[in-house]
C-alpha positions in Angstrom: 133.5 -60.3 -13.9 136.3 -62.6 -15.3 138.7 -64.1 -12.7 141.9 -65.7 -14.0 140.9 -64.1 -17.4 144.0 -65.0 -19.3 143.9 -63.4 -22.8 140.1 -63.1 -22.6 138.5 -66.1 -24.3 135.8 -66.4 -21.7 135.0 -62.7 -21.7 134.9 -62.6 -25.5 132.4 -65.4 -25.8 130.2 -64.0 -23.1 130.4 -60.5 -24.7 129.3 -62.1 -28.0 126.3 -63.5 -26.2 125.4 -60.0 -24.9 127.0 -59.9 -21.5 129.2 -56.9 -20.7 132.5 -57.5 -19.0 132.9 -55.0 -16.2 136.0 -56.3 -14.5 138.8 -58.8 -14.9 141.7 -60.2 -12.9 144.9 -61.8 -14.3 148.4 -62.2 -13.0 150.4 -62.9 -16.2 151.8 -59.6 -17.7 151.7 -60.8 -21.3 148.1 -62.1 -21.1 147.2 -58.8 -19.5 148.7 -57.0 -22.5 146.4 -59.0 -24.8 143.4 -58.5 -22.6 143.8 -54.8 -22.4 144.3 -54.5 -26.1 141.1 -56.4 -26.9 139.0 -55.1 -24.0 140.2 -51.5 -23.7 137.1 -50.4 -21.7 137.1 -53.3 -19.2 139.0 -52.5 -15.9 141.7 -55.1 -15.4 143.5 -55.9 -12.1 147.0 -57.0 -13.1 148.4 -59.1 -10.3 147.9 -61.9 -7.8 144.1 -62.3 -7.2 144.9 -62.9 -3.5 146.0 -59.3 -3.2 142.6 -57.9 -3.9 141.1 -57.0 -0.5 137.4 -57.3 0.5 136.8 -53.5 0.6 138.3 -53.0 -2.8 136.3 -55.9 -4.3 133.1 -54.5 -2.8 133.8 -50.9 -3.9 135.0 -51.7 -7.4 132.8 -54.6 -8.5 129.7 -54.3 -6.4 126.5 -55.1 -8.3 128.1 -57.6 -10.7 125.5 -60.3 -11.8 127.9 -63.0 -13.1 131.3 -64.1 -12.0 133.2 -66.5 -14.3 136.6 -68.1 -13.7 139.1 -70.4 -15.3 141.5 -71.1 -12.4 144.9 -72.7 -13.3 144.3 -76.2 -14.5 147.8 -77.6 -14.5 147.4 -79.2 -11.1 144.2 -81.0 -12.2 145.4 -82.0 -15.7 146.1 -85.8 -16.2 149.3 -84.6 -18.0 150.4 -82.5 -15.0 152.0 -83.2 -11.7 148.8 -85.0 -10.4 149.9 -88.1 -12.4 152.8 -88.5 -10.0 150.7 -87.9 -6.9 151.9 -84.3 -6.5 149.4 -81.8 -5.4 149.9 -78.4 -7.1 149.7 -75.5 -4.7 147.8 -73.6 -7.4 144.8 -75.9 -6.9 143.8 -73.8 -3.9 143.2 -70.9 -6.2 139.7 -72.3 -7.0 138.8 -71.1 -3.5 139.4 -67.5 -4.6 136.3 -67.9 -6.7 134.4 -68.8 -3.5 135.8 -65.7 -1.8 134.6 -63.4 -4.6 131.2 -65.1 -4.7 130.7 -64.7 -1.0 131.8 -61.0 -1.1 129.8 -59.9 -4.2 126.8 -62.3 -4.0 126.2 -62.4 -7.8 123.1 -64.0 -9.2 125.3 -66.5 -11.1 128.8 -67.9 -11.2 130.5 -70.2 -13.7 133.8 -72.1 -13.2 135.6 -73.7 -16.2 138.4 -76.3 -15.9 139.7 -79.6 -17.2 137.9 -82.8 -16.3 140.6 -83.6 -13.8 139.0 -81.0 -11.5 136.4 -83.6 -10.7 138.9 -85.9 -9.1 141.8 -83.5 -8.3 142.8 -82.7 -4.7 143.5 -79.6 -2.6 145.3 -81.9 -0.1 145.6 -85.6 0.5 142.4 -85.4 2.5 140.4 -82.9 0.4 139.0 -83.3 -3.1 138.9 -80.0 -4.9 135.5 -80.4 -6.5 133.7 -81.7 -3.4 135.3 -79.0 -1.2 134.3 -76.2 -3.6 130.8 -77.4 -4.1 130.2 -77.9 -0.4 131.4 -74.4 0.4 129.4 -72.6 -2.3 126.3 -74.5 -1.2 127.0 -73.4 2.4 127.1 -69.8 1.0 123.5 -70.2 -0.3 124.1 -71.3 -4.0 122.6 -74.2 -5.9 125.0 -75.8 -8.3 125.1 -78.0 -11.4 128.0 -79.1 -13.5 128.4 -80.3 -17.1 131.2 -81.9 -19.0 131.0 -80.2 -22.4 132.7 -81.1 -25.7 134.0 -78.0 -27.5 133.3 -79.5 -30.9 129.6 -79.5 -30.2 129.7 -75.7 -30.1 131.5 -75.0 -33.4 135.1 -75.3 -32.1 137.1 -77.5 -34.5 138.9 -79.5 -31.8 138.3 -82.3 -29.4 138.3 -80.5 -26.0 136.3 -81.7 -23.0 135.9 -79.3 -20.2 134.0 -79.1 -16.9 131.6 -76.1 -16.4 130.3 -75.6 -12.9 127.2 -73.4 -12.7 126.1 -71.7 -9.5 122.9 -69.7 -8.9 121.1 -68.4 -5.9 117.9 -69.9 -7.2 117.6 -73.4 -8.5 115.3 -72.3 -11.4 118.2 -70.2 -12.7 120.4 -73.3 -13.4 120.3 -74.4 -17.0 118.9 -77.9 -17.8 121.4 -78.3 -20.6 123.8 -76.4 -22.9 122.4 -76.9 -26.4 124.7 -77.5 -29.3 125.1 -74.3 -31.3 127.5 -72.4 -33.6 126.7 -68.8 -33.2 122.9 -68.8 -33.3 122.4 -71.9 -35.4 123.1 -75.6 -34.9 125.9 -76.9 -37.1 127.8 -80.2 -37.5 131.4 -80.3 -36.3 133.8 -78.0 -38.0 137.0 -79.6 -39.3 140.6 -78.4 -39.3 140.4 -77.4 -42.9 137.1 -75.6 -42.3 139.2 -73.4 -40.0 142.4 -73.0 -42.0 141.8 -73.3 -45.7 141.4 -69.6 -46.5 144.6 -68.4 -44.6 147.5 -67.0 -46.6 150.1 -69.8 -47.0 153.1 -69.2 -44.7 156.1 -71.4 -45.2 158.6 -71.8 -42.3 160.1 -68.5 -41.3 157.6 -66.4 -43.2 154.3 -64.6 -42.5 153.3 -61.4 -40.7 152.9 -60.6 -37.0 151.1 -57.3 -37.4 148.7 -57.5 -40.3 148.1 -59.6 -43.4 145.3 -59.1 -46.0 143.1 -62.0 -47.0 144.0 -63.5 -50.3 140.7 -65.3 -51.0 137.1 -65.3 -50.0 135.7 -67.1 -47.0 134.9 -70.7 -48.0 132.4 -71.7 -45.3 130.2 -70.2 -42.5 132.9 -70.7 -39.9 135.4 -68.7 -41.9 132.8 -66.0 -42.5 132.2 -65.8 -38.7 136.0 -65.7 -38.0 136.4 -62.8 -40.4 133.5 -60.7 -39.1 134.5 -57.1 -38.4 138.0 -57.8 -39.8 139.6 -57.1 -43.1 142.8 -59.1 -42.4 144.6 -61.0 -39.7 147.5 -60.8 -37.3 149.8 -63.3 -35.5 150.3 -65.4 -38.7 154.1 -66.1 -38.5 155.5 -69.5 -39.2 158.4 -70.6 -36.9 161.9 -71.1 -38.4 162.8 -74.8 -38.4 166.1 -76.6 -38.8 166.6 -78.7 -41.9 166.6 -81.8 -39.8 163.2 -80.9 -38.4 161.8 -80.2 -41.8 163.1 -83.5 -43.0 161.2 -85.2 -40.2 158.0 -83.3 -41.0 158.3 -84.5 -44.6 158.1 -88.1 -43.3 155.0 -87.6 -41.2 151.8 -88.6 -43.0 148.4 -86.9 -42.5 147.1 -88.1 -39.1 150.5 -89.4 -38.2 153.1 -88.1 -35.7 156.6 -88.6 -34.4 156.0 -92.3 -33.8 155.5 -92.8 -37.6 158.9 -91.5 -38.8 162.0 -93.7 -39.5 164.5 -93.9 -36.6 167.0 -91.6 -38.3 164.5 -88.8 -38.3 163.7 -89.1 -34.6 164.7 -86.9 -31.7 168.3 -86.2 -30.7 169.3 -86.4 -27.1 169.5 -83.0 -25.4 172.8 -81.2 -26.0 174.1 -84.0 -28.2 174.0 -85.6 -31.6 173.0 -89.1 -30.7 169.5 -90.4 -31.4 167.2 -90.4 -28.4 166.1 -94.1 -28.3 163.6 -93.6 -25.5 159.9 -94.1 -26.1 158.3 -91.8 -28.6 154.9 -90.2 -28.0 152.1 -89.9 -30.5 151.2 -86.4 -29.2 154.6 -85.0 -30.5 154.6 -83.5 -34.0 151.1 -84.6 -34.9 150.2 -83.8 -38.5 146.6 -82.6 -38.4 144.0 -84.4 -40.6 142.3 -81.7 -42.5 139.0 -83.7 -42.7 138.8 -84.1 -38.9 138.7 -82.0 -35.8 142.0 -81.2 -34.1 143.0 -82.8 -30.8 143.0 -80.4 -27.9 145.0 -77.1 -28.3 147.0 -76.9 -25.1 149.4 -74.3 -23.8 152.3 -76.3 -25.4 150.7 -76.6 -28.8 153.5 -74.6 -30.6 155.5 -77.9 -31.1 152.7 -80.4 -30.8 151.1 -80.0 -34.2 152.2 -80.0 -37.8 150.2 -78.2 -40.6 148.0 -80.6 -42.6 150.0 -79.9 -45.9 152.9 -77.6 -45.1 156.0 -78.9 -43.4 156.0 -76.7 -40.3 154.3 -76.3 -36.9 151.2 -74.2 -36.7 151.2 -70.4 -36.5 149.7 -68.7 -33.5 146.8 -67.5 -35.7 146.1 -71.1 -36.9 145.9 -72.2 -33.3 143.6 -69.2 -32.5 141.3 -70.3 -35.3 141.2 -73.8 -33.9 140.2 -72.2 -30.6 137.5 -70.2 -32.3 139.1 -66.7 -31.8 137.9 -64.4 -34.5 140.6 -62.8 -36.7 140.0 -59.3 -35.1 141.3 -60.6 -31.8 145.1 -59.9 -31.6 147.5 -61.6 -29.3 150.4 -59.6 -27.8 153.5 -60.5 -25.9 156.4 -62.7 -27.2 155.3 -65.2 -29.9 157.3 -68.0 -28.2 159.3 -68.2 -25.0 161.9 -70.5 -23.5 160.7 -72.8 -20.7 160.0 -71.2 -17.3 162.4 -73.6 -15.5 165.2 -72.8 -17.9 164.7 -69.0 -17.6 164.8 -69.4 -13.8 168.0 -71.4 -14.0 169.6 -68.7 -16.1 168.4 -65.9 -13.8 166.2 -64.4 -16.5 163.2 -63.9 -14.3 162.0 -60.8 -16.2 161.4 -62.9 -19.3 159.0 -65.3 -17.6 155.4 -65.1 -18.8 152.9 -66.6 -21.2 153.7 -66.6 -24.9 151.1 -66.0 -27.5 150.9 -69.8 -28.0 150.5 -70.3 -24.2 147.7 -67.7 -24.1 145.8 -69.3 -26.9 146.1 -72.8 -25.5 145.1 -71.8 -22.0 141.9 -69.9 -23.2 138.3 -70.9 -22.9 137.2 -71.2 -26.6 135.0 -68.2 -27.3 132.3 -70.1 -29.1 132.1 -72.5 -26.2 131.8 -69.5 -23.8 129.2 -68.0 -26.1 127.0 -71.1 -25.8 127.3 -71.0 -22.0 126.6 -67.3 -22.0 123.4 -67.7 -24.0 122.0 -69.9 -21.2 122.6 -67.1 -18.7 121.0 -64.6 -21.1 117.9 -66.8 -21.1 117.6 -66.6 -17.4 118.2 -62.9 -17.3 
């Protein structure tokens, strides 16, 4: 059972390992659209997880052997409110995993989150990790956690994540999570290993619904991405202003906004003057095709520039860097205005996770696959 399932990256990876998803819970409507499209036979509860009562959980999900969860990570992220000493109320949602574990008593559970979970807080007095571990141990579970690097499992990006394993019996806990890509060990995949066979899409071009491949797969990773697919979706390049294109032209491979001349820098909001504040190297990063990508986050739509084309990444390119196979289609709006802006303008019905958000928030399927294989060994 997949709690906080998002688009379904965790479920997909576990399914590839041989574990059948029998239930999922997700609050965001656009992520739910994506999940239902790709897992049409998996019952999905669309709404606040706290609204699922104990009787309904017991009746609908009794007998589940594995619970997995990727609770909201924003409150634990070093780039989130925690850097200012603010404790995000969503941090308490990790205790919903505990509630489900206590109700269903599965043989295993796995929680995935950012490294900040290890030091993040539920309150000024309570550390989230310590509180969660203590309570699941009180419920009769042995635990073990790993900090895993996604690139070790075939995902072409630098992405460290915490995985907490719980089991009713100590012998069911894995000793390690061996490096693997599919069923064979591989060196790290690069950005160009992931993208080099995609149809070129200049800014403002591409196809949302379906594009045929224009070349053969060029490496094992691309062959795996193409399995059970004769084309791809979600490959539309954003439209850019001439000023932004001029900036991209000045960004070298491996460079970013900090490397462009001042006249190509950012403008102040709602004005034409140059923004002279500090620039950040994470803005407009042109990916190095020979290296892995930096972490694909929920805001990656404007963070990265294609290695050779003068535009931001398409959703499909981001999905490939997250190890989603081409047969997996993302639904909902491709991009959205910021949540705070939509709230200010009273456009609450437009709030949700865009395709880019869904991709960046996901557990990379190949990473989930490696984790799932360790559960399969125990089963």
